Each structure stands twice: as structure tokens, then as C-alpha cells.
C-alpha positions in Angstrom: -28.9 11.5 -53.1 -28.7 9.2 -50.0 -25.9 7.2 -51.6 -23.9 10.4 -52.3 -24.3 11.5 -48.7 -23.1 8.2 -47.4 -20.0 8.4 -49.7 -19.2 11.9 -48.5 -19.5 10.8 -44.8 -17.2 7.9 -45.4 -14.6 10.2 -47.1 -14.9 12.6 -44.2 -14.4 9.8 -41.7 -11.3 8.6 -43.6 -9.9 12.1 -43.5 -10.6 12.4 -39.7 -9.0 9.0 -39.1 -5.9 9.9 -41.1 -5.7 13.2 -39.3 -5.8 11.6 -35.8 -3.3 8.9 -36.9 -1.0 11.6 -38.1 -1.3 13.7 -34.9 -0.7 10.6 -32.7 2.4 9.6 -34.9 3.8 13.2 -34.7 3.2 13.3 -30.9 5.0 9.9 -30.3 7.9 11.0 -32.5 8.2 14.4 -30.6 8.1 12.7 -27.2 10.5 10.0 -28.2 13.1 12.0 -30.1 12.5 15.7 -29.4 13.0 18.5 -31.9 16.5 19.9 -32.1 16.7 23.7 -31.5 20.0 25.4 -31.0 21.6 22.4 -29.3 18.7 21.9 -26.9 16.0 19.3 -27.4 12.6 21.1 -27.4 9.5 19.0 -27.0 6.3 20.1 -28.9 3.2 21.6 -27.3 1.8 18.1 -26.7 3.9 18.1 -23.5 2.5 20.0 -20.5 -1.0 21.3 -21.1 -1.6 19.1 -24.2 -2.8 15.5 -24.4 0.6 13.9 -24.5 1.3 13.9 -20.8 -1.3 13.7 -18.0 -0.8 16.3 -15.2 0.9 15.0 -12.1 -1.4 14.9 -9.0 1.3 13.5 -6.7 3.9 16.3 -6.5 4.1 20.1 -7.0 6.8 20.6 -9.6 7.4 22.4 -12.9 9.0 19.6 -14.8 8.3 16.2 -16.3 10.7 13.2 -16.1 11.8 10.9 -18.9 11.5 7.3 -17.7 14.9 5.6 -18.0 13.2 2.2 -18.6 10.9 3.0 -21.5 11.9 6.6 -22.6 8.3 7.9 -22.2 7.5 11.2 -20.5 5.6 11.2 -17.1 4.8 13.7 -14.4 6.6 11.6 -11.8 7.6 8.0 -11.0 4.3 7.4 -9.4 2.5 8.5 -12.5 4.7 6.0 -14.5 3.8 3.1 -12.2 0.1 3.9 -12.2 -0.2 4.4 -16.0 2.0 1.4 -17.2 1.1 -2.3 -17.2 1.9 -4.3 -14.1 4.3 -6.5 -16.0 6.3 -3.4 -17.0 7.4 -3.0 -13.4 8.1 0.1 -11.3 10.4 2.8 -12.4 13.8 3.2 -10.7 13.8 6.9 -10.0 17.6 6.9 -9.2 18.3 6.2 -12.8 16.5 9.3 -14.2 18.9 11.4 -16.2 16.6 13.7 -18.2 13.7 16.0 -17.5 11.5 18.4 -19.5 10.5 21.9 -18.4 6.8 22.4 -18.3 7.0 26.0 -19.3 9.4 26.1 -22.3 9.4 22.3 -23.0 13.2 22.1 -23.1 14.5 18.6 -22.6 17.6 18.7 -20.5 19.8 16.9 -17.9 18.2 16.5 -14.4 18.6 19.5 -12.1 16.4 22.0 -10.3 16.9 24.9 -12.7 16.0 25.2 -16.4 18.9 25.4 -18.7 17.0 27.7 -21.1 18.1 31.2 -20.3 14.9 32.7 -21.8 12.6 30.5 -19.6 11.0 32.1 -16.6 11.3 29.0 -14.4 14.1 29.6 -11.9 13.5 26.4 -9.8 11.4 23.3 -10.8 10.4 22.8 -7.1 11.0 24.1 -3.6 12.6 20.9 -2.6 15.0 18.9 -4.8 17.0 15.8 -3.9 19.6 14.8 -6.5 20.0 11.4 -4.9 16.3 10.4 -5.2 15.5 12.6 -8.2 12.6 14.0 -6.2 11.0 17.4 -6.9 8.2 18.5 -4.5 6.9 21.4 -2.4 8.0 22.1 1.2 4.5 21.8 2.8 5.1 18.2 3.8 8.6 19.0 5.2 10.6 16.5 3.1 14.1 15.4 4.1 16.6 12.8 2.8 17.6 10.0 5.2 21.0 8.6 4.3 20.4 5.5 6.4 17.0 4.7 4.7 18.5 5.8 1.3 15.4 7.7 0.3 13.5 10.9 1.1 11.0 11.0 3.9 8.4 13.6 4.9 7.4 15.1 8.2 10.5 17.0 9.2 13.9 15.7 10.0 13.7 16.9 13.6 10.5 14.8 14.2 12.1 11.5 13.3 15.0 9.2 14.4 16.3 6.3 12.3 16.2 2.9 13.8 19.0 0.7 12.5 17.2 -2.5 13.6 13.8 -1.8 12.0 15.5 0.0 9.0 13.0 2.9 9.3 12.7 6.5 10.5 10.5 6.4 13.7 8.7 9.4 15.1 10.4 10.8 18.2 7.2 10.5 20.2 7.1 6.7 19.8 10.8 5.9 19.2 11.6 4.9 22.8 8.6 2.6 23.2 8.4 1.0 19.7 9.1 -2.7 19.4 12.2 -3.4 17.3 12.2 -6.3 14.8 15.0 -6.9 12.4 14.3 -5.2 9.1 10.6 -4.9 10.0 10.0 -2.2 7.4 11.9 -4.0 4.6 8.9 -6.3 4.2 5.7 -6.0 2.3 2.4 -4.8 3.9 0.6 -8.0 4.9 -2.7 -6.7 3.4 -1.9 -4.9 0.1 1.6 -6.4 -0.4 3.2 -3.1 -1.2 6.8 -2.6 -0.1 6.8 -0.9 3.3 10.2 0.7 3.1 9.6 2.8 0.0 5.8 3.2 0.3 4.3 6.7 0.3 1.6 5.5 2.7 2.0 5.9 6.5 2.9 2.8 8.4 1.2 1.5 11.6 3.0 -0.4 14.3 0.8 -3.1 15.9 1.2 -4.1 19.6 2.8 -7.4 18.6 5.5 -5.4 16.8 4.6 -6.1 13.2 4.0 -3.3 10.7 1.1 -2.6 8.4 -0.1 0.4 6.4 -2.3 2.7 8.5 -5.1 2.8 5.9 -4.9 -1.0 5.5 -5.2 -1.5 9.2 -8.4 0.7 9.3 -9.9 -1.5 6.6 -8.8 -4.7 8.3 -10.3 -3.5 11.7 -13.7 -3.5 10.1 -13.9 -7.3 10.1 -10.9 -8.6 12.0 -9.3 -7.7 15.4 -6.0 -9.7 14.8 -2.6 -9.1 13.3 -2.6 -10.6 9.8 0.9 -11.9 10.4 0.9 -13.5 13.9 -2.9 -13.5 14.6 -2.4 -11.8 17.9 -5.2 -9.5 19.1 -4.4 -5.9 18.2 -6.6 -4.6 21.0 -5.5 -4.8 24.6 -6.9 -7.7 26.7 -8.5 -5.3 29.1 -10.4 -3.7 26.2 -11.4 -7.1 24.9 -12.5 -8.4 28.3 -16.2 -7.4 27.9 -16.3 -9.0 24.5 -14.8 -12.3 25.8 -17.3 -12.3 28.7 -20.2 -11.8 26.3 -18.9 -14.7 24.1 -18.6 -17.0 27.2 -22.2 -16.1 28.2 -23.5 -16.9 24.7 -21.8 -20.3 24.9 -23.4 -21.1 28.2 -26.8 -20.2 26.8 -26.3 -22.4 23.7 -24.7 -25.7 24.8 -23.7 -28.1 22.1 -25.9 -31.2 21.5 -24.4 -34.5 22.5 -24.0 -35.7 18.9 -21.8 -32.6 18.1 -19.9 -32.5 21.4 -16.1 -32.6 21.0 -13.1 -32.6 23.4 -10.2 -30.6 21.8 -6.7 -29.4 22.3 -6.2 -25.7 21.5 -3.4 -23.1 21.1 -4.0 -19.5 22.1 -2.6 -16.9 19.7 -2.5 -14.2 22.4 -0.6 -15.9 25.2 0.8 -18.8 23.0 -0.2 -21.3 25.6 -1.6 -24.7 24.7 -4.5 -26.3 26.6 -6.0 -29.8 26.5 -9.4 -31.5 27.2 -11.6 -28.5 26.5 -15.1 -28.6 25.2 -15.5 -27.4 21.6 -18.1 -24.9 20.6 -18.9 -23.4 17.2 -18.6 -19.9 18.8 -15.1 -20.6 19.9 -13.0 -22.2 22.7 -11.8 -19.9 25.5 -8.2 -20.0 26.7 -8.1 -20.9 30.4 -4.8 -18.9 30.8 -5.7 -15.5 29.4 -9.5 -15.9 28.9 -9.1 -15.0 25.2 -11.2 -16.6 22.5 -8.4 -16.0 19.9 -7.6 -19.7 19.8 -7.3 -22.4 17.2 -8.1 -26.1 17.5 -4.9 -28.2 17.1 -6.4 -31.6 17.7 -9.7 -33.3 18.4 -9.0 -35.5 21.4 -12.4 -37.2 21.8 -15.7 -37.3 19.8 
């Protein structure tokens, strides 16, 4: 009796496995090829609320996109980049030519209106840019910057494009920001993401270098310097108390004679070099700007 039960369970498992394989096969075929219906390509119910495509959490829109690189269906280009392997590479959203309506599942050329006359969707999104292939809501005030070549958020009236930095700068900081050639066409020095096309807000440091705002907050938890040039990101007046406390600690803990060193240093903050200074494991103070943000270039005497 026990043997018969095991055989029945094995048969049932085989049926279940075959059923799952068949469903997955059908789903892949539907997503890859579509089902012809009156000249339009209609994707099965796996798309949308089914298990075939995960819902997009990045943009408010009523359509899926067909990735031009792999032909798979995703909620948006960010969904594609997050769900594919790193070696696959990011999707070029400017090459998107096909989309799928979430309501009627009609596969169609990119636009902001469903081609199916019986579909109730009049617009896939409140904002649509045919240059960037971007569909999204208006709550973040999106606009297309022709100089940047992509869409930005925050309202066109709140930003001015800087041709030197290659970025839209907020009007409140435009006049006083430090210009560096193609500053925003570099990678974030912390996370290495491209700054120009990033969805994360940038942060201008006092030295002029740029970094993601959220990366800067993480960095500030253990370092007070720019990751590019090593300059102190806090004003010297604000750091004065910390430098004084460091100098007092050094006076209270003199180096023993066998560890005493005379060194040559370079200061990251004022970029001045100084010679014949006493080395200490807590740091060597710059005699020009009183900063401890220094590096030993040479040991002059043991």
C-alpha cells in the first residue's frame, strides 16, 4: 500500500512538473512572439497582472516596454537594468520601438495612446517624451533638456543648463556654483554610477567636484574629505575646534625618542608643502592653514 502511494505521488509530481514547464514555455512564446489578432499583436494575460512581468515601481505608466537589446518585456528601462545580469549591460531607452498596453495587452509602436480603439486607455502617462521614450506622472515636474539630451525633473523654470559642467543647475545655486569642464559627465567617485544620466540627485562639494547626495551622506559618516582631491568638505572655520582638539591630544601624548621622525608634508587643503616637522601617529599639522588634512611625502630624519 505504501509503495502504491509513493508511485501515485511520483506520477502527480511528474504531471505538475510537466504542467509548469508547459506554462513557462507558453509564456515565453507569448512574450517573445505575441499572438496575432486582427493585425495587432496581443500578448497573453501573463503580461500585466500575471507572473510574466513584474510591476514597475519606478514610474507611473500604463504600458510596458519591449527591450530593444533582448526582446523581453519590462516595466521600464530601470526594471530592465535591475533584473538582468550585469554583463548584459544597460538598456538604451532611445532605441525602444515597441510597447505593450497594460490594459488590453496590445503590442504596438511606441506612442502615448493605445492603438486599440476598444481599449479604455487614452494616455499611457501624463508626461511622455518621444526623444527619451519616457512615460511618467507630472508630480515630479519632468522636462526635456535639449542640451543635456535627456529628461530632468524638478521643473524647467527651476533649472539653468551650464554648458561647462554639462548639467542643469538649480537657479538658487547657479551663480555661485564652481564650474569644471564636463564635471557631470563623470562617474560618482563612490558608487561609480554615471552622474549625467543618474536618477539620483547630485551634490556639489566646496572643491567643485560632484558626488551623489546619498553617497555623500554615507561618506560623511567616516570621512570628511572629497574622495577625488582629498580636500576637507567642511569649512576651515567649522573644523577649527576639531584641529585644536587634535593638536592638544598630540601635546599630551609626545612620541617616544625611538619613534621620533622629522618629515616633509603636503597639505590637501591649502596645497602647501612644509619641511622639518615632527611626525605623530595622530597626524601632522600644516603650519600654513592649521589643518591636519596632510600627507607625509618624505621622512627627512629618523
